[in-house]
C-alpha positions in Angstrom: -39.3 -8.5 11.6 -39.1 -4.8 10.9 -39.6 -2.4 13.8 -42.4 0.2 13.4 -41.4 3.5 11.8 -41.3 6.3 14.3 -43.5 9.3 13.5 -41.7 12.6 13.4 -43.3 16.0 14.3 -42.7 19.4 12.6 -39.3 21.0 13.0 -39.0 24.5 14.4 -38.1 25.8 10.9 -41.3 24.2 9.4 -43.4 25.7 12.1 -41.8 29.1 11.6 -42.5 28.9 7.9 -46.2 28.0 8.5 -46.6 30.9 10.9 -45.1 33.4 8.4 -47.4 32.1 5.6 -50.4 32.4 8.0 -49.4 35.9 9.1 -49.0 37.1 5.5 -52.3 35.6 4.5 -54.2 37.2 7.4 -52.4 40.5 6.8 -53.5 40.4 3.1 -57.1 39.8 4.2 -56.9 42.7 6.7 -55.4 45.2 4.2 -57.8 44.1 1.5 -60.8 44.4 3.8 -59.7 47.8 4.9 -59.5 49.0 1.3 -62.9 47.6 0.6 -64.3 49.5 3.6 -62.7 52.7 2.6 -64.0 52.5 -0.9 -67.5 51.7 0.4 -67.4 54.7 2.8 -66.2 57.0 0.0 -69.1 55.7 -2.2 -71.5 56.4 0.6 -70.3 60.0 1.0 -70.4 60.6 -2.8 -74.0 59.3 -2.7 -74.9 61.6 0.2 -73.5 64.6 -1.7 -75.3 63.7 -5.0 -78.6 62.9 -3.2 -78.6 66.2 -1.3 -77.8 68.2 -4.5 -80.6 66.4 -6.4 -83.1 66.9 -3.7 -82.3 70.6 -3.4 -82.8 71.0 -7.2 -86.1 69.1 -7.0 -87.2 71.3 -4.1 -86.4 74.4 -6.1 -88.5 73.1 -9.1 -91.5 72.4 -6.7 -91.4 75.5 -4.5 -89.5 78.1 -6.5 -86.8 78.4 -3.8 -84.0 76.3 -2.5 -84.5 74.5 0.8 -83.5 76.7 3.7 -84.1 79.8 1.6 -87.9 79.2 1.3 -90.0 82.1 2.9 -93.0 81.1 5.1 -92.1 77.4 4.8 -94.8 76.3 7.4 -97.6 77.6 5.1 -96.2 76.0 2.0 -94.9 72.6 3.1 -97.5 70.4 4.7 -96.5 67.0 3.3 -95.0 65.4 6.4 -95.7 67.3 9.6 -95.3 71.0 10.4 -92.1 73.0 9.8 -90.8 74.3 13.1 -91.3 78.0 13.8 -87.5 78.6 13.7 -87.4 77.3 10.1 -90.4 79.2 8.9 -89.4 82.9 8.5 -90.7 85.8 6.3 -88.9 87.0 3.2 -86.7 89.6 4.9 -83.0 90.0 4.7 -81.3 87.1 3.0 -84.4 84.9 2.9 -85.6 84.2 -0.6 -82.5 85.6 -2.3 -81.8 82.3 -4.1 -78.9 81.3 -1.9 -78.6 79.2 1.2 -76.2 81.7 2.7 -76.8 82.0 6.4 -76.2 79.6 9.3 -79.9 79.3 10.0 -80.8 78.7 6.3 -78.2 75.9 6.2 -79.6 74.4 9.4 -83.2 74.6 8.2 -82.5 73.3 4.7 -82.5 69.6 5.8 -85.8 70.2 7.8 -87.5 71.7 4.7 -86.4 68.7 2.6 -87.5 66.2 5.2 -90.9 67.9 5.8 -91.4 68.0 2.0 -90.7 64.2 1.8 -87.8 64.8 -0.5 -85.1 63.5 1.7 -85.2 60.5 4.2 -81.7 59.4 5.1 -81.2 61.9 7.9 -80.9 61.8 11.7 -82.6 63.9 14.3 -80.4 65.4 17.0 -82.5 67.4 19.4 -84.4 69.7 17.0 -81.8 69.6 14.2 -81.7 67.3 11.2 -78.3 65.9 10.4 -76.6 63.8 7.7 -73.5 62.4 9.4 -70.9 61.4 6.9 -69.4 57.9 7.1 -65.9 59.0 8.2 -67.1 60.3 11.6 -66.9 63.7 13.3 -68.6 65.6 10.5 -71.8 66.0 8.5 -73.3 66.9 5.1 -75.7 69.8 4.5 -76.3 72.8 2.2 -74.3 76.0 2.1 -72.8 78.5 -0.3 -69.5 79.0 -2.2 -68.0 82.1 -0.5 -66.3 83.6 -3.7 -68.9 82.9 -6.4 -72.1 83.0 -4.2 -73.3 79.7 -5.7 -75.2 77.1 -3.8 -73.1 74.1 -2.6 -73.2 70.9 -0.6 -71.0 71.4 2.5 -69.1 68.5 4.1 -67.4 69.2 7.4 -64.4 67.7 9.2 -63.3 65.3 6.4 -59.9 63.5 6.6 -57.6 64.8 3.9 -57.3 61.5 2.1 -61.0 61.4 1.4 -61.3 65.2 0.7 -58.8 64.6 -2.1 -60.8 61.6 -3.4 -64.0 63.6 -3.4 -62.2 66.3 -5.4 -60.9 63.8 -7.8 -64.3 62.3 -8.4 -66.3 65.5 -8.7 -63.9 68.2 -9.9 -62.4 67.4 -13.3 -61.9 71.1 -14.0 -59.6 71.8 -11.1 -55.9 71.1 -11.6 -55.0 72.0 -8.0 -56.9 69.9 -5.5 -59.3 71.8 -3.3 -58.2 75.2 -4.7 -60.9 76.0 -7.2 -63.6 74.6 -9.5 -66.6 72.6 -8.4 -64.9 71.5 -5.2 -63.1 73.8 -2.9 -61.5 73.4 0.6 -61.7 75.6 3.6 -59.2 75.0 6.4 -59.4 75.1 10.1 -58.8 78.9 10.2 -61.9 79.4 7.9 -59.7 80.4 4.9 -59.5 78.8 1.4 -56.8 76.1 1.0 -55.1 74.8 -2.1 -54.7 71.3 -0.9 -53.9 69.1 2.1 -51.4 66.4 3.3 -52.4 63.4 5.4 -51.3 64.2 8.9 -50.6 67.9 8.0 -52.1 71.1 9.3 -55.2 70.8 7.1 -56.0 67.2 8.0 -58.8 66.9 8.6 -60.1 69.5 6.2 -62.4 71.9 8.0 -65.0 71.7 5.2 -65.2 71.1 1.5 -67.9 72.8 -0.6 -69.2 71.1 -3.7 -71.0 73.3 -6.2 -74.1 71.9 -7.8 
């Protein structure tokens, strides 16, 4: 009569091989998932830039001025509540000159768009409207190109890696990233930069300006 066959467990080598395979599998999932999240956040930021530029152009078509640069906004915009007194100013100084070129105009641009029901994906922080970008620590609003005096969408405090991605997506004319064309970069010292390196002095980029 034959004796029953003894069952044998995994050897240490077999267990080690299984652990390596599982580690590689989980690592691939993590890396792939991180890449998907990065692409999704880049797409979100691109959408924020394009939506704000489009809303600004539509506002200009309706009111004859760009948001933030509209004189006497409280008397003209009555679609969704009252424009605050700090964002309803007479046509003096830079107001009404066709450019969103002061700090207050930039701050009020989003309020004008919200009150006109032309922009909804914003947050309210105290009395200020904000569009936080998906990479944290910065926001999206309207401003002006310093050299050409053209209206632009401004993105603040953007990691270098993603600033270069935005430049690549929106600035086919520029051969040097962030240096010229439709997208330019401004460093932490408030001066124009020709590019950035991840982990370098201009990472994150103080702000990028996207002409529209």
